[in-house]
CHARMM-style PDB file with segment names, atoms N, HN, CA, C and O in Angstrom:
ATOM      1  N   MET     1     -15.044  13.260   2.373  1.00  0.00      PROA
ATOM      2  CA  MET     1     -13.954  12.525   1.978  1.00  0.00      PROA
ATOM      3  C   MET     1     -12.633  12.003   2.718  1.00  0.00      PROA
ATOM      4  O   MET     1     -11.695  11.301   2.339  1.00  0.00      PROA
ATOM      5  N   SER     2     -13.018  12.784   4.219  1.00  0.00      PROA
ATOM      6  HN  SER     2     -13.780  13.354   4.526  1.00  0.00      PROA
ATOM      7  CA  SER     2     -11.753  12.391   5.330  1.00  0.00      PROA
ATOM      8  C   SER     2     -12.258  10.688   5.557  1.00  0.00      PROA
ATOM      9  O   SER     2     -11.146  10.163   5.623  1.00  0.00      PROA
ATOM     10  N   ASN     3     -13.204   9.616   5.701  1.00  0.00      PROA
ATOM     11  HN  ASN     3     -14.107  10.043   5.647  1.00  0.00      PROA
ATOM     12  CA  ASN     3     -12.957   8.572   5.663  1.00  0.00      PROA
ATOM     13  C   ASN     3     -12.677   7.632   4.615  1.00  0.00      PROA
ATOM     14  O   ASN     3     -12.550   6.408   4.632  1.00  0.00      PROA
ATOM     15  N   VAL     4     -12.596   8.659   3.517  1.00  0.00      PROA
ATOM     16  HN  VAL     4     -12.699   9.653   3.503  1.00  0.00      PROA
ATOM     17  CA  VAL     4     -11.440   7.806   1.740  1.00  0.00      PROA
ATOM     18  C   VAL     4     -10.866   7.721   2.507  1.00  0.00      PROA
ATOM     19  O   VAL     4     -10.849   6.722   3.226  1.00  0.00      PROA
ATOM     20  N   ARG     5      -9.600   9.544   2.797  1.00  0.00      PROA
ATOM     21  HN  ARG     5      -9.614  10.355   2.212  1.00  0.00      PROA
ATOM     22  CA  ARG     5      -8.336   9.904   3.123  1.00  0.00      PROA
ATOM     23  C   ARG     5      -7.946   8.283   4.273  1.00  0.00      PROA
ATOM     24  O   ARG     5      -6.984   7.561   4.013  1.00  0.00      PROA
ATOM     25  N   THR     6      -8.617   8.087   5.116  1.00  0.00      PROA
ATOM     26  HN  THR     6      -9.399   8.674   5.327  1.00  0.00      PROA
ATOM     27  CA  THR     6      -8.087   7.302   6.454  1.00  0.00      PROA
ATOM     28  C   THR     6      -7.887   6.312   5.952  1.00  0.00      PROA
ATOM     29  O   THR     6      -6.795   5.844   6.276  1.00  0.00      PROA
ATOM     30  N   TRP     7      -8.691   5.469   4.978  1.00  0.00      PROA
ATOM     31  HN  TRP     7      -9.578   5.849   4.715  1.00  0.00      PROA
ATOM     32  CA  TRP     7      -8.982   4.574   4.329  1.00  0.00      PROA
ATOM     33  C   TRP     7      -7.854   4.274   3.409  1.00  0.00      PROA
ATOM     34  O   TRP     7      -6.846   3.623   3.682  1.00  0.00      PROA
ATOM     35  N   CYS     8      -8.091   4.708   2.540  1.00  0.00      PROA
ATOM     36  HN  CYS     8      -8.910   5.237   2.318  1.00  0.00      PROA
ATOM     37  CA  CYS     8      -6.458   5.359   1.886  1.00  0.00      PROA
ATOM     38  C   CYS     8      -4.785   4.595   2.521  1.00  0.00      PROA
ATOM     39  O   CYS     8      -3.967   3.741   2.176  1.00  0.00      PROA
ATOM     40  N   SER     9      -5.067   5.774   3.849  1.00  0.00      PROA
ATOM     41  HN  SER     9      -5.731   6.468   4.130  1.00  0.00      PROA
ATOM     42  CA  SER     9      -4.362   5.671   5.107  1.00  0.00      PROA
ATOM     43  C   SER     9      -3.409   4.420   4.770  1.00  0.00      PROA
ATOM     44  O   SER     9      -2.319   4.156   4.263  1.00  0.00      PROA
ATOM     45  N   ALA    10      -4.800   3.675   5.530  1.00  0.00      PROA
ATOM     46  HN  ALA    10      -5.685   3.890   5.942  1.00  0.00      PROA
ATOM     47  CA  ALA    10      -4.933   1.801   6.305  1.00  0.00      PROA
ATOM     48  C   ALA    10      -4.602   1.417   5.708  1.00  0.00      PROA
ATOM     49  O   ALA    10      -3.644   0.672   5.917  1.00  0.00      PROA
ATOM     50  N   ALA    11      -5.192   1.631   4.285  1.00  0.00      PROA
ATOM     51  HN  ALA    11      -5.970   2.236   4.115  1.00  0.00      PROA
ATOM     52  CA  ALA    11      -4.268  -0.186   3.082  1.00  0.00      PROA
ATOM     53  C   ALA    11      -3.338   0.730   2.720  1.00  0.00      PROA
ATOM     54  O   ALA    11      -4.182   1.562   2.389  1.00  0.00      PROA
ATOM     55  N   LEU    12      -2.183   1.350   2.475  1.00  0.00      PROA
ATOM     56  HN  LEU    12      -1.498   0.674   2.744  1.00  0.00      PROA
ATOM     57  CA  LEU    12      -0.678   1.635   2.628  1.00  0.00      PROA
ATOM     58  C   LEU    12      -0.430   1.237   3.592  1.00  0.00      PROA
ATOM     59  O   LEU    12       0.604   0.575   3.496  1.00  0.00      PROA
ATOM     60  N   THR    13      -1.003   1.262   5.059  1.00  0.00      PROA
ATOM     61  HN  THR    13      -1.843   1.800   5.137  1.00  0.00      PROA
ATOM     62  CA  THR    13       0.169   0.764   6.562  1.00  0.00      PROA
ATOM     63  C   THR    13      -0.682  -0.752   6.139  1.00  0.00      PROA
ATOM     64  O   THR    13       0.138  -1.665   6.040  1.00  0.00      PROA
ATOM     65  N   ASP    14      -1.308  -0.949   6.024  1.00  0.00      PROA
ATOM     66  HN  ASP    14      -1.974  -0.208   6.104  1.00  0.00      PROA
ATOM     67  CA  ASP    14      -1.576  -2.784   5.911  1.00  0.00      PROA
ATOM     68  C   ASP    14      -0.618  -3.490   4.535  1.00  0.00      PROA
ATOM     69  O   ASP    14      -0.151  -4.615   4.363  1.00  0.00      PROA
ATOM     70  N   GLU    15      -0.605  -2.415   3.823  1.00  0.00      PROA
ATOM     71  HN  GLU    15      -0.985  -1.500   3.962  1.00  0.00      PROA
ATOM     72  CA  GLU    15       0.299  -2.587   2.247  1.00  0.00      PROA
ATOM     73  C   GLU    15       1.571  -3.366   2.607  1.00  0.00      PROA
ATOM     74  O   GLU    15       2.080  -4.383   2.135  1.00  0.00      PROA
ATOM     75  N   THR    16       1.982  -2.349   3.834  1.00  0.00      PROA
ATOM     76  HN  THR    16       1.568  -1.523   4.217  1.00  0.00      PROA
ATOM     77  CA  THR    16       3.280  -2.152   4.360  1.00  0.00      PROA
ATOM     78  C   THR    16       3.861  -3.406   5.860  1.00  0.00      PROA
ATOM     79  O   THR    16       4.968  -3.841   6.178  1.00  0.00      PROA
ATOM     80  N   THR    17       2.539  -3.592   6.399  1.00  0.00      PROA
ATOM     81  HN  THR    17       1.640  -3.238   6.141  1.00  0.00      PROA
ATOM     82  CA  THR    17       2.597  -5.002   6.999  1.00  0.00      PROA
ATOM     83  C   THR    17       2.844  -5.538   6.212  1.00  0.00      PROA
ATOM     84  O   THR    17       4.037  -5.708   5.957  1.00  0.00      PROA
ATOM     85  N   CYS    18       1.704  -6.160   5.300  1.00  0.00      PROA
ATOM     86  HN  CYS    18       0.735  -6.021   5.507  1.00  0.00      PROA
ATOM     87  CA  CYS    18       2.354  -7.400   4.209  1.00  0.00      PROA
ATOM     88  C   CYS    18       3.548  -7.833   3.687  1.00  0.00      PROA
ATOM     89  O   CYS    18       3.961  -8.943   3.351  1.00  0.00      PROA
ATOM     90  N   LEU    19       4.133  -6.461   3.690  1.00  0.00      PROA
ATOM     91  HN  LEU    19       3.798  -5.559   3.963  1.00  0.00      PROA
ATOM     92  CA  LEU    19       5.658  -6.465   2.850  1.00  0.00      PROA
ATOM     93  C   LEU    19       6.600  -7.001   3.957  1.00  0.00      PROA
ATOM     94  O   LEU    19       7.375  -7.886   3.593  1.00  0.00      PROA
ATOM     95  N   ASP    20       6.659  -6.578   5.341  1.00  0.00      PROA
ATOM     96  HN  ASP    20       6.030  -5.859   5.636  1.00  0.00      PROA
ATOM     97  CA  ASP    20       6.748  -6.751   6.280  1.00  0.00      PROA
ATOM     98  C   ASP    20       7.182  -8.333   6.613  1.00  0.00      PROA
ATOM     99  O   ASP    20       8.290  -8.868   6.665  1.00  0.00      PROA
ATOM    100  N   GLY    21       5.507  -8.973   6.861  1.00  0.00      PROA
ATOM    101  HN  GLY    21       4.607  -8.538   6.818  1.00  0.00      PROA
ATOM    102  CA  GLY    21       5.244 -10.349   6.754  1.00  0.00      PROA
ATOM    103  C   GLY    21       6.259 -11.063   5.922  1.00  0.00      PROA
ATOM    104  O   GLY    21       6.933 -12.005   6.339  1.00  0.00      PROA
ATOM    105  N   VAL    22       6.340 -10.466   4.500  1.00  0.00      PROA
ATOM    106  HN  VAL    22       5.793  -9.701   4.161  1.00  0.00      PROA
ATOM    107  CA  VAL    22       6.918 -11.662   3.361  1.00  0.00      PROA
ATOM    108  C   VAL    22       8.305 -11.598   3.395  1.00  0.00      PROA
ATOM    109  O   VAL    22       9.001 -12.518   2.967  1.00  0.00      PROA
ATOM    110  N   ALA    23       8.952 -10.132   4.082  1.00  0.00      PROA
ATOM    111  HN  ALA    23       8.386  -9.384   4.430  1.00  0.00      PROA
ATOM    112  CA  ALA    23      10.360 -10.195   4.650  1.00  0.00      PROA
ATOM    113  C   ALA    23      10.886 -11.296   5.448  1.00  0.00      PROA
ATOM    114  O   ALA    23      11.849 -12.042   5.269  1.00  0.00      PROA
ATOM    115  N   GLN    24       9.807 -11.192   6.590  1.00  0.00      PROA
ATOM    116  HN  GLN    24       9.025 -10.587   6.735  1.00  0.00      PROA
ATOM    117  CA  GLN    24      10.415 -12.277   7.377  1.00  0.00      PROA
ATOM    118  C   GLN    24      10.046 -13.791   7.301  1.00  0.00      PROA
ATOM    119  O   GLN    24      10.614 -14.582   8.054  1.00  0.00      PROA
ATOM    120  N   ALA    25       9.194 -14.170   6.492  1.00  0.00      PROA
ATOM    121  HN  ALA    25       8.733 -13.527   5.880  1.00  0.00      PROA
ATOM    122  CA  ALA    25       8.820 -15.106   5.637  1.00  0.00      PROA
ATOM    123  C   ALA    25      10.362 -15.737   5.357  1.00  0.00      PROA
ATOM    124  O   ALA    25      10.870 -16.695   5.940  1.00  0.00      PROA
ATOM    125  N   GLY    26      10.862 -15.033   4.445  1.00  0.00      PROA
ATOM    126  HN  GLY    26      10.449 -14.255   3.971  1.00  0.00      PROA
ATOM    127  CA  GLY    26      12.275 -15.363   3.598  1.00  0.00      PROA
ATOM    128  C   GLY    26      11.555 -15.888   2.629  1.00  0.00      PROA
ATOM    129  O   GLY    26      10.425 -15.733   2.167  1.00  0.00      PROA
ATOM    130  N   GLY    27      13.060 -16.961   2.305  1.00  0.00      PROA
ATOM    131  HN  GLY    27      13.979 -17.087   2.680  1.00  0.00      PROA
ATOM    132  CA  GLY    27      12.362 -17.042   1.290  1.00  0.00      PROA
ATOM    133  C   GLY    27      13.588 -16.714  -0.053  1.00  0.00      PROA
ATOM    134  O   GLY    27      14.176 -15.640  -0.175  1.00  0.00      PROA
ATOM    135  N   ARG    28      13.730 -17.670  -0.776  1.00  0.00      PROA
ATOM    136  HN  ARG    28      13.252 -18.542  -0.677  1.00  0.00      PROA
ATOM    137  CA  ARG    28      14.374 -17.017  -2.286  1.00  0.00      PROA
ATOM    138  C   ARG    28      12.838 -17.665  -3.034  1.00  0.00      PROA
ATOM    139  O   ARG    28      12.487 -17.422  -4.189  1.00  0.00      PROA
ATOM    140  N   GLN    29      12.442 -18.115  -2.515  1.00  0.00      PROA
ATOM    141  HN  GLN    29      12.727 -18.312  -1.577  1.00  0.00      PROA
ATOM    142  CA  GLN    29      11.318 -19.150  -4.061  1.00  0.00      PROA
ATOM    143  C   GLN    29      10.205 -17.812  -4.942  1.00  0.00      PROA
ATOM    144  O   GLN    29       9.824 -16.756  -4.438  1.00  0.00      PROA
ATOM    145  N   ALA    30      10.093 -18.010  -5.479  1.00  0.00      PROA
ATOM    146  HN  ALA    30      10.402 -18.868  -5.889  1.00  0.00      PROA
ATOM    147  CA  ALA    30       9.121 -17.358  -7.059  1.00  0.00      PROA
ATOM    148  C   ALA    30       7.957 -16.633  -6.491  1.00  0.00      PROA
ATOM    149  O   ALA    30       7.562 -15.514  -6.820  1.00  0.00      PROA
ATOM    150  N   ARG    31       7.183 -17.880  -5.079  1.00  0.00      PROA
ATOM    151  HN  ARG    31       7.504 -18.789  -4.813  1.00  0.00      PROA
ATOM    152  CA  ARG    31       6.254 -16.824  -5.013  1.00  0.00      PROA
ATOM    153  C   ARG    31       6.488 -16.021  -3.681  1.00  0.00      PROA
ATOM    154  O   ARG    31       5.397 -15.493  -3.466  1.00  0.00      PROA
ATOM    155  N   PRO    32       7.364 -15.658  -2.670  1.00  0.00      PROA
ATOM    156  CA  PRO    32       7.428 -14.285  -2.250  1.00  0.00      PROA
ATOM    157  C   PRO    32       8.215 -13.658  -3.348  1.00  0.00      PROA
ATOM    158  O   PRO    32       7.262 -13.909  -4.086  1.00  0.00      PROA
ATOM    159  N   ARG    33       8.979 -13.133  -4.067  1.00  0.00      PROA
ATOM    160  HN  ARG    33       9.753 -12.929  -3.467  1.00  0.00      PROA
ATOM    161  CA  ARG    33       9.343 -12.568  -5.284  1.00  0.00      PROA
ATOM    162  C   ARG    33       7.946 -11.968  -5.541  1.00  0.00      PROA
ATOM    163  O   ARG    33       7.490 -10.859  -5.264  1.00  0.00      PROA
ATOM    164  N   ARG    34       7.395 -13.065  -6.169  1.00  0.00      PROA
ATOM    165  HN  ARG    34       7.765 -13.966  -6.394  1.00  0.00      PROA
ATOM    166  CA  ARG    34       5.992 -12.486  -6.697  1.00  0.00      PROA
ATOM    167  C   ARG    34       4.567 -11.576  -6.297  1.00  0.00      PROA
ATOM    168  O   ARG    34       3.649 -11.013  -6.894  1.00  0.00      PROA
ATOM    169  N   THR    35       5.078 -11.853  -4.701  1.00  0.00      PROA
ATOM    170  HN  THR    35       5.824 -12.310  -4.217  1.00  0.00      PROA
ATOM    171  CA  THR    35       4.025 -11.235  -3.475  1.00  0.00      PROA
ATOM    172  C   THR    35       4.328 -10.189  -3.303  1.00  0.00      PROA
ATOM    173  O   THR    35       3.344  -9.502  -3.031  1.00  0.00      PROA
ATOM    174  N   ARG    36       5.644  -9.403  -3.320  1.00  0.00      PROA
ATOM    175  HN  ARG    36       6.443  -9.961  -3.541  1.00  0.00      PROA
ATOM    176  CA  ARG    36       6.405  -8.624  -2.929  1.00  0.00      PROA
ATOM    177  C   ARG    36       6.379  -7.328  -4.253  1.00  0.00      PROA
ATOM    178  O   ARG    36       6.351  -6.098  -4.210  1.00  0.00      PROA
ATOM    179  N   ARG    37       6.398  -8.110  -5.122  1.00  0.00      PROA
ATOM    180  HN  ARG    37       6.420  -9.109  -5.156  1.00  0.00      PROA
ATOM    181  CA  ARG    37       6.207  -7.180  -6.340  1.00  0.00      PROA
ATOM    182  C   ARG    37       4.629  -6.956  -6.706  1.00  0.00      PROA
ATOM    183  O   ARG    37       4.374  -5.752  -6.690  1.00  0.00      PROA
ATOM    184  N   GLU    38       3.901  -7.476  -6.916  1.00  0.00      PROA
ATOM    185  HN  GLU    38       4.108  -8.454  -6.930  1.00  0.00      PROA
ATOM    186  CA  GLU    38       1.940  -7.713  -6.470  1.00  0.00      PROA
ATOM    187  C   GLU    38       2.165  -6.376  -5.322  1.00  0.00      PROA
ATOM    188  O   GLU    38       2.158  -5.231  -5.774  1.00  0.00      PROA
ATOM    189  N   VAL    39       2.311  -6.547  -4.222  1.00  0.00      PROA
ATOM    190  HN  VAL    39       2.317  -7.477  -3.855  1.00  0.00      PROA
ATOM    191  CA  VAL    39       2.089  -5.932  -3.308  1.00  0.00      PROA
ATOM    192  C   VAL    39       2.541  -4.025  -3.711  1.00  0.00      PROA
ATOM    193  O   VAL    39       1.962  -2.940  -3.764  1.00  0.00      PROA
ATOM    194  N   LEU    40       3.812  -4.548  -3.896  1.00  0.00      PROA
ATOM    195  HN  LEU    40       4.282  -5.429  -3.853  1.00  0.00      PROA
ATOM    196  CA  LEU    40       4.574  -2.931  -4.214  1.00  0.00      PROA
ATOM    197  C   LEU    40       3.796  -2.343  -5.170  1.00  0.00      PROA
ATOM    198  O   LEU    40       3.597  -1.143  -4.980  1.00  0.00      PROA
ATOM    199  N   ALA    41       3.191  -2.926  -6.343  1.00  0.00      PROA
ATOM    200  HN  ALA    41       3.352  -3.901  -6.497  1.00  0.00      PROA
ATOM    201  CA  ALA    41       2.562  -2.149  -7.455  1.00  0.00      PROA
ATOM    202  C   ALA    41       1.189  -2.054  -6.720  1.00  0.00      PROA
ATOM    203  O   ALA    41       0.452  -1.174  -7.165  1.00  0.00      PROA
ATOM    204  N   ILE    42       0.635  -2.900  -5.527  1.00  0.00      PROA
ATOM    205  HN  ILE    42       1.234  -3.614  -5.165  1.00  0.00      PROA
ATOM    206  CA  ILE    42      -0.615  -2.026  -5.248  1.00  0.00      PROA
ATOM    207  C   ILE    42      -0.733  -0.753  -4.424  1.00  0.00      PROA
ATOM    208  O   ILE    42      -1.662   0.055  -4.412  1.00  0.00      PROA
ATOM    209  N   ALA    43       0.760  -0.745  -3.526  1.00  0.00      PROA
ATOM    210  HN  ALA    43       1.514  -1.401  -3.536  1.00  0.00      PROA
ATOM    211  CA  ALA    43       0.450   0.383  -3.035  1.00  0.00      PROA
ATOM    212  C   ALA    43       1.119   1.300  -3.505  1.00  0.00      PROA
ATOM    213  O   ALA    43       1.052   2.363  -2.887  1.00  0.00      PROA
ATOM    214  N   GLN    44       2.067   1.247  -4.843  1.00  0.00      PROA
ATOM    215  HN  GLN    44       2.121   0.384  -5.345  1.00  0.00      PROA
ATOM    216  CA  GLN    44       2.141   2.722  -5.407  1.00  0.00      PROA
ATOM    217  C   GLN    44       0.481   3.163  -6.111  1.00  0.00      PROA
ATOM    218  O   GLN    44       0.190   4.357  -6.181  1.00  0.00      PROA
ATOM    219  N   VAL    45      -0.324   2.296  -6.504  1.00  0.00      PROA
ATOM    220  HN  VAL    45      -0.088   1.326  -6.447  1.00  0.00      PROA
ATOM    221  CA  VAL    45      -1.603   2.934  -6.889  1.00  0.00      PROA
ATOM    222  C   VAL    45      -2.394   3.732  -5.759  1.00  0.00      PROA
ATOM    223  O   VAL    45      -2.947   4.806  -6.002  1.00  0.00      PROA
ATOM    224  N   THR    46      -2.408   3.038  -4.323  1.00  0.00      PROA
ATOM    225  HN  THR    46      -1.960   2.166  -4.126  1.00  0.00      PROA
ATOM    226  CA  THR    46      -3.012   3.500  -3.234  1.00  0.00      PROA
ATOM    227  C   THR    46      -1.956   5.268  -3.031  1.00  0.00      PROA
ATOM    228  O   THR    46      -2.641   6.285  -2.923  1.00  0.00      PROA
ATOM    229  N   SER    47      -0.992   5.359  -3.014  1.00  0.00      PROA
ATOM    230  HN  SER    47      -0.435   4.533  -3.101  1.00  0.00      PROA
ATOM    231  CA  SER    47      -0.537   6.194  -2.702  1.00  0.00      PROA
ATOM    232  C   SER    47      -0.686   7.248  -3.965  1.00  0.00      PROA
ATOM    233  O   SER    47      -0.542   8.469  -3.912  1.00  0.00      PROA
ATOM    234  N   ASN    48      -1.069   6.304  -5.305  1.00  0.00      PROA
ATOM    235  HN  ASN    48      -1.186   5.311  -5.348  1.00  0.00      PROA
ATOM    236  CA  ASN    48      -1.191   7.866  -6.278  1.00  0.00      PROA
ATOM    237  C   ASN    48      -3.054   8.366  -6.008  1.00  0.00      PROA
ATOM    238  O   ASN    48      -3.614   9.425  -6.292  1.00  0.00      PROA
ATOM    239  N   ALA    49      -3.482   7.386  -5.508  1.00  0.00      PROA
ATOM    240  HN  ALA    49      -3.028   6.526  -5.277  1.00  0.00      PROA
ATOM    241  CA  ALA    49      -4.788   7.953  -5.072  1.00  0.00      PROA
ATOM    242  C   ALA    49      -4.799   8.666  -3.979  1.00  0.00      PROA
ATOM    243  O   ALA    49      -5.265   9.802  -3.904  1.00  0.00      PROA
ATOM    244  N   LEU    50      -4.362   8.133  -3.204  1.00  0.00      PROA
ATOM    245  HN  LEU    50      -3.983   7.210  -3.265  1.00  0.00      PROA
ATOM    246  CA  LEU    50      -4.002   8.883  -1.879  1.00  0.00      PROA
ATOM    247  C   LEU    50      -3.499  10.459  -2.580  1.00  0.00      PROA
ATOM    248  O   LEU    50      -4.196  11.437  -2.310  1.00  0.00      PROA
ATOM    249  N   ALA    51      -2.552  10.593  -3.272  1.00  0.00      PROA
ATOM    250  HN  ALA    51      -1.985   9.799  -3.492  1.00  0.00      PROA
ATOM    251  CA  ALA    51      -2.463  11.837  -3.570  1.00  0.00      PROA
ATOM    252  C   ALA    51      -3.404  12.567  -4.228  1.00  0.00      PROA
ATOM    253  O   ALA    51      -3.787  13.587  -3.655  1.00  0.00      PROA
ATOM    254  N   LEU    52      -3.895  12.288  -5.341  1.00  0.00      PROA
ATOM    255  HN  LEU    52      -3.584  11.460  -5.806  1.00  0.00      PROA
ATOM    256  CA  LEU    52      -4.954  12.354  -6.075  1.00  0.00      PROA
ATOM    257  C   LEU    52      -6.071  12.998  -5.206  1.00  0.00      PROA
ATOM    258  O   LEU    52      -6.465  14.135  -5.469  1.00  0.00      PROA
ATOM    259  N   LEU    53      -6.694  12.127  -3.952  1.00  0.00      PROA
ATOM    260  HN  LEU    53      -6.374  11.204  -3.738  1.00  0.00      PROA
ATOM    261  CA  LEU    53      -7.564  12.503  -3.128  1.00  0.00      PROA
ATOM    262  C   LEU    53      -6.404  13.954  -2.553  1.00  0.00      PROA
ATOM    263  O   LEU    53      -6.752  14.998  -3.105  1.00  0.00      PROA
ATOM    264  N   ASN    54      -5.616  14.075  -1.941  1.00  0.00      PROA
ATOM    265  HN  ASN    54      -5.334  13.227  -1.493  1.00  0.00      PROA
ATOM    266  CA  ASN    54      -5.441  15.617  -1.364  1.00  0.00      PROA
ATOM    267  C   ASN    54      -4.705  16.513  -1.796  1.00  0.00      PROA
ATOM    268  O   ASN    54      -4.013  17.271  -1.116  1.00  0.00      PROA
ATOM    269  N   ARG    55      -4.839  16.475  -3.305  1.00  0.00      PROA
ATOM    270  HN  ARG    55      -5.402  15.859  -3.857  1.00  0.00      PROA
ATOM    271  CA  ARG    55      -5.016  17.319  -4.147  1.00  0.00      PROA
ATOM    272  C   ARG    55      -6.059  17.907  -4.789  1.00  0.00      PROA
ATOM    273  O   ARG    55      -5.999  18.900  -5.514  1.00  0.00      PROA
ATOM    274  N   VAL    56      -7.283  17.087  -4.422  1.00  0.00      PROA
ATOM    275  HN  VAL    56      -7.331  16.281  -3.833  1.00  0.00      PROA
ATOM    276  CA  VAL    56      -8.204  17.398  -5.237  1.00  0.00      PROA
ATOM    277  C   VAL    56      -9.297  18.037  -4.033  1.00  0.00      PROA
ATOM    278  O   VAL    56     -10.127  18.900  -4.316  1.00  0.00      PROA
ATOM    279  N   THR    57      -9.151  17.504  -2.772  1.00  0.00      PROA
ATOM    280  HN  THR    57      -8.477  16.802  -2.542  1.00  0.00      PROA
ATOM    281  CA  THR    57      -9.699  17.661  -1.534  1.00  0.00      PROA
ATOM    282  C   THR    57      -8.614  17.942  -0.684  1.00  0.00      PROA
ATOM    283  O   THR    57      -7.764  17.052  -0.711  1.00  0.00      PROA
ATOM    284  N   PRO    58      -8.307  19.099   0.228  1.00  0.00      PROA
ATOM    285  CA  PRO    58      -7.460  19.180   0.761  1.00  0.00      PROA
ATOM    286  C   PRO    58      -7.701  19.001   2.489  1.00  0.00      PROA
ATOM    287  O   PRO    58      -8.873  18.989   2.864  1.00  0.00      PROA
ATOM    288  N   GLU    59      -6.840  18.892   3.310  1.00  0.00      PROA
ATOM    289  HN  GLU    59      -5.888  18.901   3.005  1.00  0.00      PROA
ATOM    290  CA  GLU    59      -7.554  18.698   4.533  1.00  0.00      PROA
ATOM    291  C   GLU    59      -8.222  20.257   5.124  1.00  0.00      PROA
ATOM    292  O   GLU    59      -7.545  21.285   5.156  1.00  0.00      PROA
ATOM    293  N   GLN    60      -9.127  20.207   5.401  1.00  0.00      PROA
ATOM    294  HN  GLN    60      -9.677  19.372   5.375  1.00  0.00      PROA
ATOM    295  CA  GLN    60      -9.830  21.490   6.635  1.00  0.00      PROA
ATOM    296  C   GLN    60      -9.301  20.871   7.827  1.00  0.00      PROA
ATOM    297  OT1 GLN    60      -9.512  21.375   8.931  1.00  0.00      PROA
TER     298      GLN     60
END
């Protein structure tokens, strides 16, 4: 389970990095807004998965 926990944590880091890149790209076009919205939704699901994993199988 520690591998799954590591993968979820890495995914959250990647999502944050992606959001940083979208912010740096700037612009007010619909595509960056949509990308940000989609990445935030994915980050929420990833965070929920990590929270459930931590609740079911606490670190040892």
